[in-house]
C-alpha positions in Angstrom: -1.3 190.4 -82.4 -4.5 191.8 -83.7 -3.3 191.4 -87.3 -2.7 187.7 -86.7 -6.2 187.2 -85.0 -8.0 188.8 -87.9 -5.8 187.0 -90.4 -6.6 183.5 -88.9 -10.3 184.4 -88.6 -10.3 185.5 -92.3 -8.6 182.4 -93.6 -10.9 180.1 -91.5 -14.2 181.8 -92.4 -13.6 183.2 -95.9 -11.2 180.7 -97.5 -11.6 177.4 -95.7 -15.3 177.4 -95.1 -16.6 178.3 -98.6 -14.0 176.4 -100.6 -13.3 173.3 -98.5 -15.9 172.9 -95.7 -19.1 173.6 -97.7 -18.3 171.5 -100.8 -17.3 168.5 -98.6 -20.3 168.9 -96.4 -22.8 169.0 -99.2 -21.0 166.2 -101.2 -21.0 164.0 -98.1 -24.6 164.7 -97.0 -25.7 164.3 -100.7 -23.9 160.9 -100.8 -25.6 159.8 -97.6 -29.0 160.9 -99.0 -28.3 159.0 -102.2 -27.9 162.1 -104.4 -25.7 162.3 -107.4 -22.7 164.7 -107.5 -24.7 167.1 -109.6 -27.6 167.1 -107.2 -25.3 167.7 -104.3 -23.6 170.6 -106.0 -27.0 172.1 -107.0 -28.0 171.9 -103.3 -24.7 173.7 -102.4 -25.4 176.4 -104.9 -29.0 176.9 -103.9 -28.2 177.0 -100.1 -24.8 178.7 -100.2 -25.8 182.2 -99.3 -28.1 181.2 -96.4 -25.5 178.7 -95.1 -22.6 181.1 -95.4 -24.4 184.0 -93.6 -25.4 181.6 -90.7 -21.9 180.2 -90.6 -20.3 183.7 -90.4 -22.8 184.8 -87.7 -21.7 182.0 -85.5 -18.1 181.4 -86.4 -16.6 184.8 -87.0 -17.3 186.0 -83.5 -16.4 182.6 -82.1 -13.0 182.5 -83.9 -12.2 186.1 -83.0 -12.8 185.2 -79.3 -10.9 181.9 -79.7 -7.8 183.4 -81.3 -7.7 186.6 -79.2 -8.8 185.6 -75.7 -8.7 181.9 -75.3 -5.3 180.5 -74.1 -3.8 178.2 -76.7 -4.1 175.1 -74.6 -7.9 175.6 -74.3 -8.7 176.5 -77.9 -9.8 173.1 -79.0 -12.2 172.8 -76.0 -13.6 176.2 -76.8 -14.1 175.3 -80.4 -15.9 172.1 -79.4 -18.3 174.2 -77.4 -19.0 176.4 -80.4 -19.3 173.3 -82.6 -21.9 171.8 -80.1 -23.9 175.0 -80.2 -23.7 175.1 -84.0 -24.9 171.5 -84.3 -28.0 172.1 -82.1 -28.9 175.5 -83.5 
């Protein structure tokens, strides 16, 4: 249903991404770069808005298409395609 599609997209992009994905991403990349926890979290705070806008520009349409139009058995493959585009963008 349309309600389910928008609900899954909302949870993925406005709950999981800012509260789980971004903190883990910046903590891990900070660790790899030899940054302290505080330095990593400072980088998260300073880059959050730019990162979140870019993420939403790519992933909100991608997830809407994925949950609405892509057959369940092909969703992981579709997401990998978006992930590849995200990684090279």
